[in-house]
A tleap script that builds the chain and sets N, CA, C and O, in Angstrom:
source leaprc.protein.ff14SB
mol = sequence {
  NMET ASP GLU ALA ARG MET GLU GLU THR PRO
  TYR GLY ARG ASN PRO ALA SER GLU GLY ARG
  PHE VAL LEU ASN LEU GLY ASP ALA LEU ALA
  LEU ARG ASN GLU GLU LYS GLY GLY ALA VAL
  TYR PRO LEU GLU ARG GLU ASP GLU PRO PHE
  THR GLY LEU GLY VAL ASN VAL HIE VAL LEU
  ARG ARG GLY GLU PRO ASN GLY HIE TYR HIE
  CSER
}
set mol.1.N position { 12.300 -14.113 -12.210 }
set mol.1.CA position { 11.376 -13.010 -12.348 }
set mol.1.C position { 12.175 -11.717 -12.443 }
set mol.1.O position { 13.146 -11.528 -11.711 }
set mol.2.N position { 11.775 -10.843 -13.330 }
set mol.2.CA position { 12.433 -9.555 -13.512 }
set mol.2.C position { 12.012 -8.570 -12.431 }
set mol.2.O position { 11.037 -8.788 -11.712 }
set mol.3.N position { 12.764 -7.487 -12.335 }
set mol.3.CA position { 12.449 -6.435 -11.385 }
set mol.3.C position { 11.287 -5.597 -11.899 }
set mol.3.O position { 11.222 -5.288 -13.089 }
set mol.4.N position { 10.375 -5.230 -11.016 }
set mol.4.CA position { 9.221 -4.403 -11.390 }
set mol.4.C position { 9.679 -2.978 -11.675 }
set mol.4.O position { 10.625 -2.479 -11.065 }
set mol.5.N position { 9.003 -2.346 -12.597 }
set mol.5.CA position { 9.220 -0.920 -12.859 }
set mol.5.C position { 8.446 -0.149 -11.792 }
set mol.5.O position { 7.290 -0.468 -11.511 }
set mol.6.N position { 9.076 0.859 -11.202 }
set mol.6.CA position { 8.440 1.643 -10.154 }
set mol.6.C position { 7.948 2.965 -10.721 }
set mol.6.O position { 8.651 3.626 -11.484 }
set mol.7.N position { 6.745 3.341 -10.344 }
set mol.7.CA position { 6.138 4.597 -10.778 }
set mol.7.C position { 6.310 5.626 -9.667 }
set mol.7.O position { 5.986 5.361 -8.510 }
set mol.8.N position { 6.817 6.794 -10.022 }
set mol.8.CA position { 6.965 7.894 -9.072 }
set mol.8.C position { 5.698 8.744 -9.121 }
set mol.8.O position { 5.300 9.208 -10.190 }
set mol.9.N position { 5.067 8.948 -7.967 }
set mol.9.CA position { 3.890 9.815 -7.893 }
set mol.9.C position { 4.178 10.905 -6.865 }
set mol.9.O position { 5.138 10.789 -6.103 }
set mol.10.N position { 3.373 11.952 -6.829 }
set mol.10.CA position { 3.579 12.978 -5.791 }
set mol.10.C position { 3.380 12.431 -4.378 }
set mol.10.O position { 3.806 13.063 -3.412 }
set mol.11.N position { 2.743 11.271 -4.242 }
set mol.11.CA position { 2.418 10.697 -2.940 }
set mol.11.C position { 3.263 9.483 -2.582 }
set mol.11.O position { 3.038 8.863 -1.542 }
set mol.12.N position { 4.232 9.130 -3.426 }
set mol.12.CA position { 5.114 8.006 -3.144 }
set mol.12.C position { 5.321 7.116 -4.348 }
set mol.12.O position { 4.742 7.341 -5.410 }
set mol.13.N position { 6.164 6.088 -4.172 }
set mol.13.CA position { 6.498 5.145 -5.250 }
set mol.13.C position { 5.535 3.962 -5.204 }
set mol.13.O position { 5.078 3.557 -4.136 }
set mol.14.N position { 5.238 3.418 -6.383 }
set mol.14.CA position { 4.299 2.316 -6.487 }
set mol.14.C position { 4.749 1.392 -7.614 }
set mol.14.O position { 5.186 1.882 -8.655 }
set mol.15.N position { 4.657 0.053 -7.443 }
set mol.15.CA position { 5.019 -0.843 -8.545 }
set mol.15.C position { 4.084 -0.653 -9.722 }
set mol.15.O position { 2.864 -0.634 -9.558 }
set mol.16.N position { 4.657 -0.511 -10.914 }
set mol.16.CA position { 3.865 -0.231 -12.110 }
set mol.16.C position { 3.925 -1.368 -13.125 }
set mol.16.O position { 3.334 -1.270 -14.200 }
set mol.17.N position { 4.636 -2.446 -12.791 }
set mol.17.CA position { 4.695 -3.590 -13.700 }
set mol.17.C position { 4.897 -4.849 -12.868 }
set mol.17.O position { 5.211 -4.773 -11.681 }
set mol.18.N position { 4.718 -5.988 -13.488 }
set mol.18.CA position { 4.921 -7.256 -12.810 }
set mol.18.C position { 6.394 -7.432 -12.493 }
set mol.18.O position { 7.254 -7.002 -13.261 }
set mol.19.N position { 6.686 -8.058 -11.368 }
set mol.19.CA position { 8.075 -8.351 -11.019 }
set mol.19.C position { 8.335 -8.163 -9.546 }
set mol.19.O position { 7.452 -7.777 -8.780 }
set mol.20.N position { 9.555 -8.441 -9.170 }
set mol.20.CA position { 9.956 -8.327 -7.771 }
set mol.20.C position { 10.372 -6.893 -7.478 }
set mol.20.O position { 10.794 -6.162 -8.374 }
set mol.21.N position { 10.248 -6.497 -6.207 }
set mol.21.CA position { 10.684 -5.153 -5.817 }
set mol.21.C position { 10.956 -5.115 -4.324 }
set mol.21.O position { 10.424 -5.914 -3.554 }
set mol.22.N position { 11.795 -4.167 -3.937 }
set mol.22.CA position { 12.066 -3.858 -2.536 }
set mol.22.C position { 11.726 -2.390 -2.378 }
set mol.22.O position { 12.155 -1.551 -3.170 }
set mol.23.N position { 10.945 -2.086 -1.341 }
set mol.23.CA position { 10.453 -0.719 -1.190 }
set mol.23.C position { 10.330 -0.377 0.285 }
set mol.23.O position { 9.666 -1.096 1.031 }
set mol.24.N position { 10.958 0.707 0.717 }
set mol.24.CA position { 10.773 1.211 2.072 }
set mol.24.C position { 9.372 1.790 2.184 }
set mol.24.O position { 8.919 2.478 1.269 }
set mol.25.N position { 8.676 1.527 3.282 }
set mol.25.CA position { 7.331 2.093 3.446 }
set mol.25.C position { 7.367 3.613 3.469 }
set mol.25.O position { 6.390 4.256 3.083 }
set mol.26.N position { 8.469 4.198 3.911 }
set mol.26.CA position { 8.594 5.649 3.908 }
set mol.26.C position { 8.595 6.242 2.514 }
set mol.26.O position { 8.290 7.422 2.344 }
set mol.27.N position { 8.938 5.436 1.506 }
set mol.27.CA position { 8.958 5.884 0.115 }
set mol.27.C position { 7.730 5.431 -0.656 }
set mol.27.O position { 7.512 5.867 -1.786 }
set mol.28.N position { 6.913 4.548 -0.051 }
set mol.28.CA position { 5.786 3.934 -0.766 }
set mol.28.C position { 4.593 4.878 -0.866 }
set mol.28.O position { 4.431 5.797 -0.064 }
set mol.29.N position { 3.777 4.625 -1.862 }
set mol.29.CA position { 2.524 5.354 -2.052 }
set mol.29.C position { 1.624 5.094 -0.854 }
set mol.29.O position { 1.405 3.940 -0.487 }
set mol.30.N position { 1.102 6.142 -0.240 }
set mol.30.CA position { 0.181 6.020 0.893 }
set mol.30.C position { -1.111 6.730 0.533 }
set mol.30.O position { -1.098 7.870 0.067 }
set mol.31.N position { -2.218 6.051 0.751 }
set mol.31.CA position { -3.537 6.618 0.463 }
set mol.31.C position { -4.294 6.815 1.763 }
set mol.31.O position { -4.511 5.860 2.508 }
set mol.32.N position { -4.688 8.025 2.036 }
set mol.32.CA position { -5.434 8.351 3.253 }
set mol.32.C position { -6.878 7.915 3.084 }
set mol.32.O position { -7.482 8.161 2.041 }
set mol.33.N position { -7.439 7.269 4.098 }
set mol.33.CA position { -8.826 6.830 4.062 }
set mol.33.C position { -9.611 7.670 5.060 }
set mol.33.O position { -9.615 7.383 6.257 }
set mol.34.N position { -10.275 8.708 4.563 }
set mol.34.CA position { -11.005 9.621 5.438 }
set mol.34.C position { -12.226 8.951 6.063 }
set mol.34.O position { -12.603 9.295 7.183 }
set mol.35.N position { -12.845 8.010 5.371 }
set mol.35.CA position { -14.052 7.345 5.875 }
set mol.35.C position { -13.746 6.384 7.019 }
set mol.35.O position { -14.432 6.399 8.041 }
set mol.36.N position { -12.729 5.555 6.854 }
set mol.36.CA position { -12.399 4.537 7.858 }
set mol.36.C position { -11.236 4.949 8.747 }
set mol.36.O position { -10.987 4.310 9.770 }
set mol.37.N position { -10.527 5.997 8.378 }
set mol.37.CA position { -9.396 6.460 9.169 }
set mol.37.C position { -8.093 5.812 8.744 }
set mol.37.O position { -8.084 4.752 8.118 }
set mol.38.N position { -6.998 6.460 9.092 }
set mol.38.CA position { -5.680 5.910 8.807 }
set mol.38.C position { -5.261 6.068 7.365 }
set mol.38.O position { -5.874 6.807 6.595 }
set mol.39.N position { -4.208 5.364 7.016 }
set mol.39.CA position { -3.673 5.369 5.660 }
set mol.39.C position { -3.392 3.932 5.251 }
set mol.39.O position { -3.091 3.084 6.091 }
set mol.40.N position { -3.491 3.667 3.965 }
set mol.40.CA position { -3.255 2.333 3.417 }
set mol.40.C position { -2.107 2.427 2.427 }
set mol.40.O position { -2.013 3.388 1.663 }
set mol.41.N position { -1.241 1.435 2.442 }
set mol.41.CA position { -0.147 1.329 1.486 }
set mol.41.C position { -0.488 0.210 0.499 }
set mol.41.O position { -0.309 -0.963 0.828 }
set mol.42.N position { -0.970 0.539 -0.691 }
set mol.42.CA position { -1.351 -0.502 -1.658 }
set mol.42.C position { -0.128 -1.060 -2.377 }
set mol.42.O position { 0.251 -0.557 -3.434 }
set mol.43.N position { 0.488 -2.085 -1.817 }
set mol.43.CA position { 1.703 -2.650 -2.398 }
set mol.43.C position { 1.418 -3.525 -3.612 }
set mol.43.O position { 2.313 -3.765 -4.423 }
set mol.44.N position { 0.183 -4.003 -3.748 }
set mol.44.CA position { -0.201 -4.809 -4.907 }
set mol.44.C position { -0.815 -3.901 -5.971 }
set mol.44.O position { -1.467 -2.906 -5.654 }
set mol.45.N position { -0.598 -4.254 -7.222 }
set mol.45.CA position { -1.268 -3.530 -8.296 }
set mol.45.C position { -2.721 -3.964 -8.318 }
set mol.45.O position { -3.017 -5.149 -8.159 }
set mol.46.N position { -3.632 -3.021 -8.512 }
set mol.46.CA position { -5.060 -3.324 -8.507 }
set mol.46.C position { -5.436 -4.312 -9.610 }
set mol.46.O position { -6.275 -5.188 -9.397 }
set mol.47.N position { -4.827 -4.178 -10.773 }
set mol.47.CA position { -5.152 -5.046 -11.907 }
set mol.47.C position { -4.381 -6.366 -11.878 }
set mol.47.O position { -4.644 -7.253 -12.690 }
set mol.48.N position { -3.429 -6.503 -10.948 }
set mol.48.CA position { -2.608 -7.718 -10.892 }
set mol.48.C position { -2.165 -7.991 -9.451 }
set mol.48.O position { -1.004 -7.761 -9.111 }
set mol.49.N position { -3.084 -8.485 -8.597 }
set mol.49.CA position { -2.717 -8.738 -7.210 }
set mol.49.C position { -1.717 -9.882 -7.072 }
set mol.49.O position { -1.584 -10.715 -7.968 }
set mol.50.N position { -1.018 -9.911 -5.942 }
set mol.50.CA position { -0.070 -10.989 -5.663 }
set mol.50.C position { -0.810 -12.321 -5.642 }
set mol.50.O position { -1.959 -12.381 -5.204 }
set mol.51.N position { -0.169 -13.383 -6.107 }
set mol.51.CA position { -0.760 -14.719 -6.020 }
set mol.51.C position { -0.055 -15.485 -4.914 }
set mol.51.O position { 1.174 -15.507 -4.856 }
set mol.52.N position { -0.823 -16.111 -4.040 }
set mol.52.CA position { -0.252 -16.910 -2.970 }
set mol.52.C position { 0.314 -16.116 -1.811 }
set mol.52.O position { 0.948 -16.696 -0.930 }
set mol.53.N position { 0.108 -14.805 -1.781 }
set mol.53.CA position { 0.664 -13.971 -0.721 }
set mol.53.C position { -0.239 -12.769 -0.531 }
set mol.53.O position { -0.668 -12.155 -1.508 }
set mol.54.N position { -0.528 -12.434 0.685 }
set mol.54.CA position { -1.333 -11.246 0.955 }
set mol.54.C position { -0.579 -10.294 1.853 }
set mol.54.O position { -0.096 -10.693 2.912 }
set mol.55.N position { -0.471 -9.046 1.450 }
set mol.55.CA position { 0.237 -8.042 2.227 }
set mol.55.C position { -0.657 -6.819 2.342 }
set mol.55.O position { -1.098 -6.263 1.335 }
set mol.56.N position { -0.923 -6.401 3.580 }
set mol.56.CA position { -1.696 -5.190 3.830 }
set mol.56.C position { -1.005 -4.397 4.919 }
set mol.56.O position { -0.687 -4.943 5.975 }
set mol.57.N position { -0.771 -3.132 4.680 }
set mol.57.CA position { -0.184 -2.251 5.690 }
set mol.57.C position { -1.155 -1.098 5.892 }
set mol.57.O position { -1.481 -0.373 4.952 }
set mol.58.N position { -1.612 -0.937 7.123 }
set mol.58.CA position { -2.509 0.158 7.483 }
set mol.58.C position { -1.868 0.910 8.640 }
set mol.58.O position { -1.407 0.291 9.599 }
set mol.59.N position { -1.834 2.224 8.561 }
set mol.59.CA position { -1.258 3.052 9.611 }
set mol.59.C position { -2.372 3.898 10.202 }
set mol.59.O position { -3.102 4.574 9.478 }
set mol.60.N position { -2.497 3.856 11.521 }
set mol.60.CA position { -3.542 4.609 12.213 }
set mol.60.C position { -2.918 5.682 13.084 }
set mol.60.O position { -1.831 5.501 13.633 }
set mol.61.N position { -3.613 6.793 13.202 }
set mol.61.CA position { -3.202 7.824 14.138 }
set mol.61.C position { -3.830 7.518 15.499 }
set mol.61.O position { -4.794 6.757 15.586 }
set mol.62.N position { -3.295 8.096 16.530 }
set mol.62.CA position { -3.799 7.869 17.880 }
set mol.62.C position { -5.300 8.158 17.922 }
set mol.62.O position { -5.761 9.193 17.440 }
set mol.63.N position { -6.052 7.227 18.507 }
set mol.63.CA position { -7.487 7.405 18.667 }
set mol.63.C position { -8.325 6.928 17.509 }
set mol.63.O position { -9.551 6.887 17.618 }
set mol.64.N position { -7.696 6.559 16.381 }
set mol.64.CA position { -8.456 6.063 15.240 }
set mol.64.C position { -8.753 4.581 15.433 }
set mol.64.O position { -7.907 3.847 15.941 }
set mol.65.N position { -9.946 4.127 15.034 }
set mol.65.CA position { -10.273 2.694 15.173 }
set mol.65.C position { -9.447 1.860 14.209 }
set mol.65.O position { -9.005 2.344 13.167 }
set mol.66.N position { -9.242 0.584 14.576 }
set mol.66.CA position { -8.434 -0.291 13.722 }
set mol.66.C position { -9.276 -1.033 12.702 }
set mol.66.O position { -8.773 -1.943 12.042 }
set mol.67.N position { -10.505 -0.682 12.559 }
set mol.67.CA position { -11.366 -1.302 11.550 }
set mol.67.C position { -12.744 -0.665 11.591 }
set mol.67.O position { -13.059 0.097 12.505 }
set mol.68.N position { -13.541 -0.971 10.621 }
set mol.68.CA position { -14.869 -0.377 10.505 }
set mol.68.C position { -15.743 -0.728 11.717 }
set mol.68.O position { -16.546 0.094 12.157 }
set mol.69.N position { -15.592 -1.936 12.254 }
set mol.69.CA position { -16.452 -2.384 13.340 }
set mol.69.C position { -15.751 -2.442 14.684 }
set mol.69.O position { -16.305 -2.974 15.646 }
set mol.70.N position { -14.538 -1.902 14.768 }
set mol.70.CA position { -13.783 -1.932 16.018 }
set mol.70.C position { -13.523 -0.517 16.495 }
set mol.70.O position { -13.469 0.417 15.695 }
set mol.71.N position { -13.364 -0.364 17.775 }
set mol.71.CA position { -13.039 0.960 18.303 }
set mol.71.C position { -11.957 0.865 19.363 }
set mol.71.O position { -11.551 1.883 19.924 }
savepdb mol mol.pdb
quit
């Protein structure tokens, strides 16, 4: 498998093509979720999710719930 092309955005780096990649979370694209709280790091491309592997990284600030139905 070839290396993925990385897209530089004002909010971090994100994979922009199919392939393998290594990415520090400090450099990754982070999306703030005002409704549910915290931030999400979308490591999978929306149009091409990982097959056979699921990766989700959510970062919460102190006092934020860890899910919609949890407190």
